[in-house]
C-alpha positions, 0 to 999 in steps of 0.5 A, a space after each residue: 583806307 579810301 573809307 577811313 580816308 574819307 571819314 577824316 576828312 569829313 571829319 576835319 569838315 564839321 570841325 573847321 565848320 564848327 570853328 569857323 561858325 563859332 564867334 570871335 568873343 567881342 572885347 570893347 577896348 582891344 588894343 590899348 596905348 598906355 601914355 607915358 612919363 605925367 599927363 595934364 588932364 588939361 591937354 587929353 581933355 576936348 572939354 571940360 566945365 566946372 559947375 557950382 550947385 545953388 546953396 539955399 536951405 531947400 536944397 542942401 545935397 546929402 550923399 550922392 547916389 548917383 546923376 543923371 543928366 537930361 533935356 539939359 539939367 543934372 539930376 541928382 539922386 541923395 540920401 536915398 530919399 530925393 532927388 534934387 533938380 538943376 540946370 545946366 549952370 547950377 542953378 536949383 530947380 526943385 525936386 521930387 521928395 515924396 517919401 510916405 505911405 501915400 499916393 505917389 509916395 515911395 519909402 527909399 529911392 533906390 534908383 531911378 532914370 529920366 527920360 523925355 518928359 518923365 521921371 521914373 523912381 524905383 521903389 524895391 518892386 515899385 516904379 513911381 513915375 513923375 513929371 519933370 516938375 515933379 508931379 506924380 503919374 503913377 505907380 507900376 508894381 513889379 513881381 520881382 524887387 528890383 535894384 536898378 532901372 534904366 527906362 527904354 522906348 515905347 514905356 518898356 523898363 530894363 531892370 536888375 533884380 534881388 535873388 531872382 533865377 534871372 538877373 536881367 528883367 523887361 516889363 512893359 508900361 504896366 509892369 508885365 514880364 516881357 523878357 528874363 535875361 542872364 543867370 542870377 550870380 551871387 557876384 551879381 549882388 553885389 549892386 552898383 549905383 549904376 548898372 546900366 551902361 548905354 554905348 553904342 546903340 546897346 546897353 551895358 551891364 557889368 556880369 559880376 562884382 570886378 569882372 571885365 566880362 559884360 552882358 548886353 541888351 540891344 530892343 530885344 537882343 543880348 550878347 556878351 562881352 570883354 573889356 580888354 584882353 587881359 589875362 590879369 582882367 577878372 573873368 565871370 567864372 573865376 570870380 565865381 569860384 573866388 567868391 565861393 571859397 573867399 566870401 567878397 573879400 577875394 580882392 584881398 587875396 588876389 592883389 594883382 588880379 584887375 579889377 574893374 570897379 566903376 563902368 561908365 559911358 556918354 554918346 561916343 566915349 567908353 571910360 572904366 577905373 580899374 586896380 590891381 596891388 597898389 595901382 590904379 588907372 582909368 581906360 577910356 575908349 573913343 568909339 569915333 576913333 577905335 582909340 583906347 587909352 590908359 592912364 594912371 591915377 595915383 601919384 608915382 605912376 607911369 603915364 600918371 594923370 596930373 590934374 591941373 584944372 582943380 589940382 586934386 588927385 585925380 582919383 578924386 576928381 575923377 573917381 565919382 564919374 561911374 555914378 554918372 549918366 549923361 550923353 554930353 560927357 561924363 559927368 563927376 563930382 567935387 567938393 568945395 572944401 577938397 578943391 580949397 584944400 589942393 588950392 592952398 596945398 599948390 599956391 605954388 601955380 597960382 599964377 596959373 590960368 586955371 588955378 586963377 579961375 579955382 579959385 576965383 570959381 571958389 569965391 562964388 560958392 560961399 562956405 566951402 565947408 557947408 557949399 554944395 559940389 561942384 559938377 566936374 563935366 568934361 570929355 575926352 579927346 
């Protein structure tokens, strides 16, 4: 009996040690507070600015794929072919438009990034480097096809690959592979316009199409995390199973599943949009305080945001923030003609200072049907 008791004690001790050794899964939005009633956008923002982009024949903005703010400048990738540059006041400062087959020319702007004094343009299996003025510097050939790019210190690059055995690769300044990470899955193939999210000293990557599961990278280290602890939030394995059985139409068949549809961050805050059925939310996490809040994005929702700055539906005025990348704050995009319609629909509020400011801004951009977009930059409290 003593021997059996000793073996049982050893087994219990071993299992306890294993349990202690297994780290708990990191949850970024650990305790989410639901707002109540109607929430005015101006009251939950600590700062905001509307920046109209100068409209000239040379600076016309097409379909915007991605916005990067760096060095006090806004860089917009448009129509898969060029990168337009505007200063902090929205004045046009130049562009990179090098579509072609010659030296320094690319076929498509698949993705781009800006760091320090260089702009990098990803075109499938090549990365082209330019100065901030648009002068060509050099080309780096990759040993694979890339879909997303993030510049790292010391000339290294973090890339999402296309249908390789591993989804993420780190390469050096010559294109040589340094490391590979994260098994490739079909949901990852559903490319995001902004895939790599710098936040809190790490670079996060959504591990799937609509999952709440994240992978992260930091100076040669990797790890996993989860956005929030919600039983309705889709996990990576669940999504892989649904895609295998139903294809990428699976969200239509699982309406109550919480689908993360876009992730973004600035220096001290992270945000993402999520959908379930006929509801949509915006989740915001403030890193210094650890406070996480959920706002409704659609009319009639509890805790719903009311945009009293642009008077647009918040799903419209904030909807493009997931393609913006800035350490200063979140960056969204508003079309002038939509702003004009919103002001017309809210003429009963024309005595409000914000209405007058929006109307004055609209008068400065000229014809709202022809004018370039207005950037909406903001931070939450």
